[in-house]
C-alpha positions in Angstrom: -61.0 4.6 -21.3 -58.6 2.4 -19.2 -56.0 3.1 -21.9 -56.1 6.9 -20.9 -56.3 6.1 -17.4 -52.9 4.2 -17.5 -51.3 6.8 -19.6 -52.4 9.6 -17.2 -50.8 7.2 -14.4 -47.5 7.0 -16.3 -47.4 10.5 -17.0 -47.9 11.4 -13.3 -45.2 8.8 -12.2 -42.6 10.6 -14.6 -43.5 13.9 -13.2 -43.0 12.8 -9.7 -39.7 11.2 -10.7 -38.5 14.3 -12.0 -39.6 16.4 -9.2 -37.8 13.8 -6.7 -34.5 14.1 -8.7 -34.7 18.0 -8.7 -35.4 18.0 -4.8 -32.5 15.5 -4.4 -29.9 17.7 -6.5 -27.3 19.6 -4.9 -23.9 18.8 -3.8 -23.2 15.3 -5.2 -23.1 12.4 -3.0 -19.7 10.7 -1.8 -21.1 7.5 -1.6 -22.6 7.0 -4.9 -21.1 3.9 -6.5 -19.2 3.7 -9.9 -19.8 1.3 -12.5 -16.7 1.9 -14.2 -14.0 -0.9 -14.0 -11.5 1.9 -13.2 -12.3 1.7 -9.6 -11.8 -2.2 -9.2 -9.2 -3.3 -6.6 -5.8 -3.7 -7.7 -6.2 -7.1 -8.8 -8.3 -5.9 -11.7 -6.5 -2.7 -12.4 -4.1 -2.2 -15.2 -0.9 -4.2 -14.8 1.3 -1.3 -14.7 -0.2 -0.6 -11.2 1.7 -3.3 -9.9 4.8 -0.9 -9.7 5.1 -0.7 -5.8 5.5 3.1 -6.1 2.0 3.3 -8.0 0.2 0.5 -6.8 -3.1 1.4 -4.9 -3.0 0.5 -1.3 -5.8 0.0 1.2 -6.6 2.9 3.4 -5.2 2.7 6.7 -7.8 4.2 8.5 -10.2 1.4 7.1 -7.7 -1.2 8.4 -9.2 -1.4 11.9 -12.7 -0.1 11.2 -14.3 -3.1 12.9 -12.0 -2.7 16.0 -13.2 1.1 15.9 -17.1 0.9 15.3 -16.9 -1.9 18.2 -15.2 0.7 20.6 -17.6 3.4 19.6 -20.7 1.2 20.4 -19.5 0.5 23.8 -19.5 4.2 24.7 -23.3 3.9 24.9 -25.9 6.5 24.2 -24.7 9.6 22.4 -24.5 12.6 24.8 -27.0 15.5 24.6 -25.5 18.7 23.4 -26.1 20.6 26.7 -23.7 18.0 28.6 -20.7 18.8 26.4 -18.0 21.3 27.3 -16.6 23.4 24.8 -12.8 23.2 24.7 -11.2 26.4 25.7 -7.8 27.7 25.0 -5.2 27.4 27.7 -5.7 30.4 29.9 -2.0 30.1 30.8 -0.6 31.1 27.5 -2.2 34.7 27.2 0.6 35.2 24.1 -1.7 33.2 22.0 -3.9 35.8 20.2 -5.6 33.4 17.8 -7.8 30.4 18.8 -6.2 27.1 18.6 -9.0 25.9 16.7 -10.9 27.1 13.7 -13.0 24.1 13.5 -15.7 23.9 16.5 -14.5 21.2 19.0 -16.2 19.9 21.9 -15.4 16.9 24.1 -17.8 14.1 25.1 -17.6 10.4 25.6 -17.3 9.5 21.8 -14.6 12.2 21.3 -12.8 10.7 24.5 -13.1 7.3 22.8 -11.3 8.3 20.0 -8.5 10.2 22.1 -7.9 6.9 23.9 -7.8 5.0 20.9 -5.4 7.0 18.9 -3.0 7.2 21.9 -3.6 3.5 22.8 -4.3 0.7 19.9 -3.9 2.9 16.9 -0.9 4.8 18.2 1.4 3.2 15.4 -1.0 4.5 12.5 -1.5 7.9 14.1 2.2 8.4 14.5 2.5 7.5 10.9 -0.4 9.9 9.8 1.5 12.8 11.7 4.9 12.1 10.2 3.2 11.9 6.5 1.1 15.2 7.1 4.4 17.1 6.9 4.3 16.0 3.2 1.0 17.7 2.3 0.2 20.3 5.1 1.5 23.4 3.3 -0.4 22.3 0.3 -3.4 21.8 1.7 -3.5 24.7 4.2 -3.2 27.0 1.4 -6.1 25.4 -0.5 -8.4 25.5 2.3 -7.5 29.2 3.2 -8.0 30.4 -0.5 -11.7 28.4 -0.3 -12.4 30.3 3.1 -13.1 27.3 5.0 -11.5 26.0 8.5 -8.1 25.0 7.8 -8.4 22.5 10.5 -10.1 20.5 7.8 -6.7 19.4 6.7 -7.1 16.3 9.2 -10.0 15.3 7.3 -7.6 14.0 4.8 -5.7 12.1 7.7 -8.9 10.2 8.7 -9.8 9.4 5.2 -6.7 8.3 3.9 -3.8 8.6 6.5 -2.5 11.3 4.0 -2.0 8.5 1.2 -2.5 9.6 -2.3 -2.7 6.0 -3.4 -5.3 4.9 -0.8 -8.4 3.0 -1.8 -11.3 1.6 0.2 -13.8 -1.3 -0.3 -16.3 1.3 -1.4 -13.9 2.1 -4.3 -13.1 5.6 -3.0 -9.6 7.0 -4.1 -7.0 9.2 -3.1 -6.2 11.6 -0.1 -9.7 12.6 0.0 -11.4 9.2 -0.7 -13.2 10.7 -3.7 -15.7 8.2 -5.3 -15.5 8.2 -9.1 -18.7 10.1 -9.7 -18.2 12.9 -7.3 -14.5 13.3 -8.4 -15.5 14.1 -12.2 -18.5 16.2 -10.8 -15.8 18.4 -9.1 -13.3 18.5 -12.1 -11.1 15.3 -11.4 -10.1 13.2 -14.7 -10.5 9.5 -14.1 -9.4 7.6 -17.3 -7.4 4.4 -17.8 -3.9 6.5 -17.8 -4.8 9.1 -15.1 -6.8 9.1 -11.9 -6.6 12.7 -10.5 -8.3 11.7 -7.3 -4.6 10.8 -6.5 -3.3 14.1 -7.5 -2.6 15.9 -4.1 -3.2 19.4 -5.6 -6.2 19.0 -7.8 -8.0 16.4 -5.3 -7.4 19.0 -2.3 -9.1 21.8 -4.7 -11.9 19.4 -5.5 -12.4 18.5 -1.7 -12.3 22.2 -0.6 -15.1 23.0 -3.2 -17.2 19.8 -2.3 -16.8 20.7 1.6 -17.6 24.3 0.9 -20.9 23.2 -1.2 -21.9 20.9 1.7 -21.5 23.9 4.4 -23.5 26.1 2.1 -26.4 24.0 2.2 -26.5 22.6 5.7 -24.9 25.6 7.4 -23.0 23.8 9.9 -19.6 21.9 9.9 -20.4 19.0 11.7 -23.5 18.2 9.4 -21.0 19.0 6.5 -18.6 16.2 7.6 -21.2 13.9 8.3 -22.7 14.6 4.7 -19.1 14.2 3.1 -19.0 10.7 4.5 -22.5 9.6 4.2 -23.7 11.8 1.1 -26.0 14.8 1.3 -29.1 12.7 0.6 -28.5 10.7 3.4 -28.3 13.4 5.8 -31.2 15.4 4.4 -33.4 12.4 5.2 -32.0 12.3 8.8 -32.7 16.0 9.3 -36.2 15.5 7.7 -36.7 12.3 10.4 -35.3 13.9 13.4 -36.7 17.2 12.8 -33.4 18.6 14.0 -30.2 20.4 12.4 -28.2 19.5 15.5 -25.9 16.8 14.5 -25.5 15.4 18.4 -29.6 15.0 18.4 -29.4 13.4 15.1 -26.6 11.1 16.4 -28.9 10.1 19.0 -31.3 8.5 16.7 -31.0 5.7 14.1 -31.3 8.0 11.2 -27.5 7.7 10.5 -25.4 4.7 10.2 -22.7 4.4 13.0 -20.0 4.7 10.1 -21.3 8.1 9.5 -22.0 9.2 13.0 -18.2 8.5 13.8 -16.7 11.1 11.4 -17.5 13.9 13.6 -16.0 12.7 16.9 -13.1 11.1 14.9 -12.2 14.2 13.2 -12.5 16.2 16.5 -10.0 13.9 18.4 -7.6 13.9 15.4 -7.6 17.9 15.0 -6.8 17.9 18.9 -3.9 15.5 19.0 -2.6 16.8 15.7 -2.6 20.5 16.9 -0.7 19.5 20.3 0.8 16.3 19.6 3.4 16.5 22.5 0.5 17.0 25.0 -1.0 13.6 24.0 2.3 11.6 24.3 3.4 12.0 20.6 6.9 13.3 21.0 9.1 11.5 18.6 7.5 12.4 15.4 9.8 13.2 12.5 7.8 15.1 10.1 8.2 14.4 6.2 9.5 17.3 4.0 6.8 19.3 2.0 5.9 17.9 -1.3 7.4 20.7 -3.9 7.6 20.5 -7.4 8.1 22.3 -10.9 6.2 21.1 -14.1 7.5 20.5 -17.7 5.3 19.9 -20.9 6.1 16.4 -22.5 4.4 14.4 -25.0 2.5 11.1 -24.8 3.8 8.1 -23.4 6.9 9.2 -21.7 8.1 7.0 -18.8 8.8 8.1 -15.4 12.1 6.4 -16.0 12.8 9.0 -18.9 11.9 11.8 -16.7 14.2 10.7 -14.0 17.0 10.7 -16.7 16.0 14.2 -17.9 16.1 15.7 -14.4 19.0 13.6 -13.0 16.5 12.3 -10.3 15.5 9.1 -8.8 12.5 7.2 -10.3 10.9 6.9 -6.9 10.9 10.6 -6.4 9.5 11.0 -9.9 6.7 8.5 -9.1 5.9 10.3 -5.8 5.3 13.4 -7.7 3.2 12.1 -10.3 0.8 9.6 -8.3 -2.1 10.3 -10.7 -0.3 8.4 -13.4 -1.6 5.0 -13.4 0.8 3.3 -15.9 4.1 5.1 -14.9 3.8 7.0 -18.2 2.4 10.2 -19.3 -1.1 9.7 -20.8 -1.4 8.1 -24.3 -4.7 9.9 -25.1 -3.1 13.5 -24.6 -0.8 15.4 -26.9 0.9 17.2 -24.2 1.0 16.6 -20.4 2.4 18.5 -17.8 4.7 16.2 -15.8 5.9 17.2 -12.2 9.6 17.2 -11.6 11.6 18.1 -8.5 12.0 21.7 -7.9 15.2 23.2 -9.5 15.6 20.9 -12.2 13.2 22.5 -14.9 15.9 24.3 -17.0 18.2 20.9 -17.0 14.9 19.2 -17.9 14.1 21.4 -20.8 17.9 21.5 -21.8 17.9 17.7 -22.2 14.6 16.8 -23.8 15.6 17.5 -27.1 18.7 15.3 -26.6 16.6 12.5 -24.7 17.6 9.1 -26.7 15.8 5.9 -25.9 16.3 2.4 -27.2 14.7 -1.0 -27.0 17.7 -3.1 -26.0 17.6 -6.8 -25.3 18.5 -8.5 -21.9 18.5 -12.1 -20.8 17.2 -14.1 -18.0 17.8 -17.8 -17.2 15.2 -20.4 -17.1 16.0 -24.1 -16.0 13.8 -26.6 -17.6 11.7 -28.4 -15.4 10.1 -31.8 -15.6 7.1 -31.9 -18.1 7.8 -28.5 -19.5 7.6 -28.0 -23.2 9.0 -25.4 -25.5 5.2 -24.1 -26.2 4.7 -23.9 -22.3 8.0 -21.6 -21.7 7.2 -19.4 -24.6 3.8 -18.6 -23.4 5.1 -18.2 -19.8 7.6 -15.4 -21.2 5.6 -14.3 -24.4 8.0 -14.9 -26.9 7.9 -17.1 -30.2 9.4 -20.4 -30.5 11.7 -19.4 -33.1 13.2 -16.7 -31.4 14.1 -19.1 -28.3 15.5 -21.6 -30.4 17.7 -19.2 -32.2 18.6 -17.6 -29.1 19.7 -21.0 -27.5 21.3 -22.3 -30.7 18.5 -25.4 -30.5 17.9 -27.5 -33.3 15.5 -29.6 -31.7 11.9 -28.8 -29.8 12.6 -31.3 -27.3 13.9 -29.8 -24.1 15.7 -32.2 -21.3 15.0 -31.3 -17.5 17.8 -29.1 -16.3 18.5 -27.4 -19.5 19.4 -23.9 -19.0 17.6 -21.4 -21.3 18.5 -17.7 -21.9 15.3 -15.9 -22.2 15.3 -12.6 -23.9 13.4 -9.7 -22.9 13.2 -6.2 -23.8 14.4 -3.0 -21.8 14.3 0.4 -22.6 17.3 2.3 -21.9 17.5 6.2 -21.7 20.8 8.4 -22.1 21.3 12.2 -22.7 23.4 12.3 -26.0 26.4 15.0 -25.5 25.3 18.6 -26.9 26.8 19.2 -30.3 27.7 15.6 -31.0 28.0 14.9 -34.7 25.1 12.5 -35.8 27.3 10.2 -37.3 29.5 9.8 -34.5 26.5 9.5 -32.0 24.9 6.7 -34.2 25.1 3.7 -32.1 21.6 2.3 -32.4 19.5 1.1 -35.1 16.5 2.9 -36.3 13.4 0.7 -37.9 11.4 2.8 -40.2 8.1 0.6 -40.7 5.7 1.6 -43.2 1.8 0.9 -41.9 0.1 -1.7 -44.0 -3.6 -2.2 -44.6 -5.5 -3.7 -41.4 -2.2 -2.9 -39.3 -2.5 -1.6 -35.8 -0.2 -0.3 -33.1 -0.6 -3.6 -31.1 -0.1 -5.8 -34.0 3.3 -3.7 -35.0 4.2 -3.8 -31.3 4.1 -7.7 -31.4 5.9 -8.1 -34.4 8.9 -5.8 -33.2 8.5 -6.8 -29.6 8.2 -3.3 -28.5 5.8 -1.9 -26.0 3.0 -0.2 -27.8 3.4 3.3 -25.6 6.9 3.4 -26.9 6.0 3.5 -30.4 3.6 6.0 -29.4 6.1 8.2 -27.7 8.7 7.7 -30.6 6.3 9.1 -33.1 4.5 11.6 -31.1 1.1 9.9 -32.0 -1.8 11.8 -30.3 -3.9 8.5 -30.6 -2.5 5.0 -30.5 -5.6 3.8 -32.4 -5.4 6.3 -35.2 -2.7 5.4 -37.7 -3.1 5.1 -41.4 -1.9 3.0 -44.3 1.5 4.1 -45.6 2.3 6.2 -42.4 5.8 5.5 -41.4 6.7 4.7 -37.8 10.2 5.0 -36.3 11.2 2.3 -33.9 14.8 2.5 -32.0 16.0 -0.9 -31.3 19.4 -1.7 -30.1 21.7 -3.4 -32.8 22.3 -6.5 -30.4 18.6 -6.9 -30.4 17.8 -10.4 -32.1 14.5 -8.9 -33.6 16.7 -6.0 -35.1 19.3 -8.7 -36.4 16.6 -10.7 -38.0 15.1 -7.7 -39.9 18.0 -6.7 -41.2 19.1 -10.0 -42.4 15.5 -11.0 -43.5 14.6 -11.1 -47.3 11.3 -10.1 -46.4 12.0 -7.0 -44.5 12.2 -4.7 -47.7 8.9 -6.6 -49.0 7.3 -5.4 -45.8 8.5 -1.8 -46.2 10.7 -2.1 -43.1 14.3 -0.8 -43.4 17.1 -0.2 -40.9 19.1 3.1 -40.8 21.6 4.5 -38.1 20.0 6.7 -35.4 21.7 10.0 -34.6 20.4 11.5 -31.2 16.9 10.6 -32.4 17.3 13.3 -35.2 17.3 11.2 -38.5 18.7 12.4 -42.0 17.2 10.3 -44.6 18.6 11.1 -48.1 16.2 11.2 -51.1 16.4 8.7 -53.8 17.2 11.4 -56.1 20.9 12.2 -55.5 20.8 15.4 -57.7 18.1 16.9 -55.2 19.8 19.7 -53.4 17.7 19.1 -50.4 18.4 17.0 -47.5 15.5 15.1 -46.1 15.1 15.4 -42.1 12.8 13.3 -40.1 11.5 15.2 -37.3 12.1 13.5 -33.8 10.5 14.0 -30.4 11.7 17.4 -29.0 12.3 19.0 -32.3 11.1 22.5 -33.2 11.4 24.7 -36.1 14.1 26.7 -34.3 16.2 23.8 -33.0 16.3 22.2 -36.6 16.9 25.7 -38.3 20.2 26.2 -35.8 21.4 22.6 -37.0 21.1 23.5 -40.5 22.4 27.0 -40.3 19.1 28.6 -41.5 16.0 30.2 -40.5 12.6 28.7 -39.2 10.8 30.9 -42.2 12.8 29.3 -44.8 11.9 25.8 -43.5 8.5 26.6 -43.6 8.8 28.0 -47.2 10.5 24.9 -48.6 7.9 22.9 -47.1 4.9 24.8 -47.7 4.1 25.2 -44.0 1.6 27.2 -42.9 2.5 27.3 -39.0 5.2 26.3 -36.6 3.5 23.0 -35.8 5.3 19.6 -36.6 5.1 16.6 -35.3 7.8 13.5 -35.0 7.8 11.6 -37.8 7.4 14.3 -40.3 10.1 14.4 -42.9 11.2 18.2 -43.9 13.2 19.3 -46.9 16.2 21.1 -45.6 19.5 22.4 -47.0 22.6 24.1 -45.7 22.7 27.9 -46.4 
């Protein structure tokens, strides 16, 4: 009997839990915490994010949060709504047909506190936010208007992040609109080890507009919607139920909401008032940044922003600014194609240059002065190189090092260039191509370590969709400068051939490999990144249909690393 009783109790508890979850459903809370390591502070993020142009930065509105809350607490009790005077339009300007604000603006002690704060202690911050708003205003206003919500909500991004795409908070919120990872994903934002679309200005704004509209549809009041955006809709539902009021100012008089959530409404109102009339509040010297504009071009995985800058003849910093969502300064390695943003007016140039983009790993050197107590092993671990390489580069015959000895430390650097149009392959051949045949048990990481080539570059060179999916016998192309110690050692090594690696000359990243059978009328062509059947057919004075017939291709789809039978016709 007792067993049946406990089973009934458990079943009842389950039903109650499901009912609670159902009732609590609606707009996803912004404050839910993520357990993903992707949202950790910069010290735990990927090494690539140390790039100053891509590294996360602390959200400026959070820097002086304690000062802000202390000032807000000193204002005393929150005023009753009846004592608030709604801000009217300036009667001396009858030519203004439209209202100045499309968000409900009122003034009370809390709003006045923020007006004073922005003009006083936080003046330098607010001025910087105003200037930065020029970069995003057109984009955000367009999305807000399309969503049918107040365009003054533009300034919600100001008080959330200071208009900074890379802003993060101690609560692990990220981007212009400070999305938590869970809410971001709920509204269609991709968050992976390679991409964080919370840092994408356009996509995150679309998500924020959808989220704000959802909140307004639920609560029917913009003050409540804004409070829910910060504190979460679940928290606001409880506050409404406890106070039996749907008036934000009455709720604010209670302890049902934290001060951090209450502050959002007066803070936003003050930001709107100053931003709409900056000169009135003493901001007369603001130089607004130019609007963010771009075009997009489809590229493969692992393409670096340095390469994109070469394609468009642009500065790397500008390319990174347009692609703040890329966490590693490269296009995602888990996507076959990716739309990368490039400066407006450069798309035709980039498309023309892409088939002729040539990258090669070249060796450069830095100097290390041996300190007392340092060993060869210590130095090799510090610079992630093997001892044999270090000894050879410095023509050392002994592993014993004297303090003060100057060592040349080799490191790999990727160089990009655009080959001249129509240049003969043999004339253009200035670099070494290593063709490596994958052996059983080998991974991209192991091959990367052996050749001292970044793994993502191997992926990009070979058009791999997934760096974890390579097979035994697969041939991988690696482009290394002939000056590279690794390339030289491979070319002279007796074991290189045994390990199925060989050196051949590159020709604008389009390799011609002869078949062992010299009687074969066909020439073997290795497909490179950017190739298509049409571009290859032009090179060999033939047609795409013939190439398909010679190679038994059923579609126009080809991949870098493929070998095609070709002949001049």
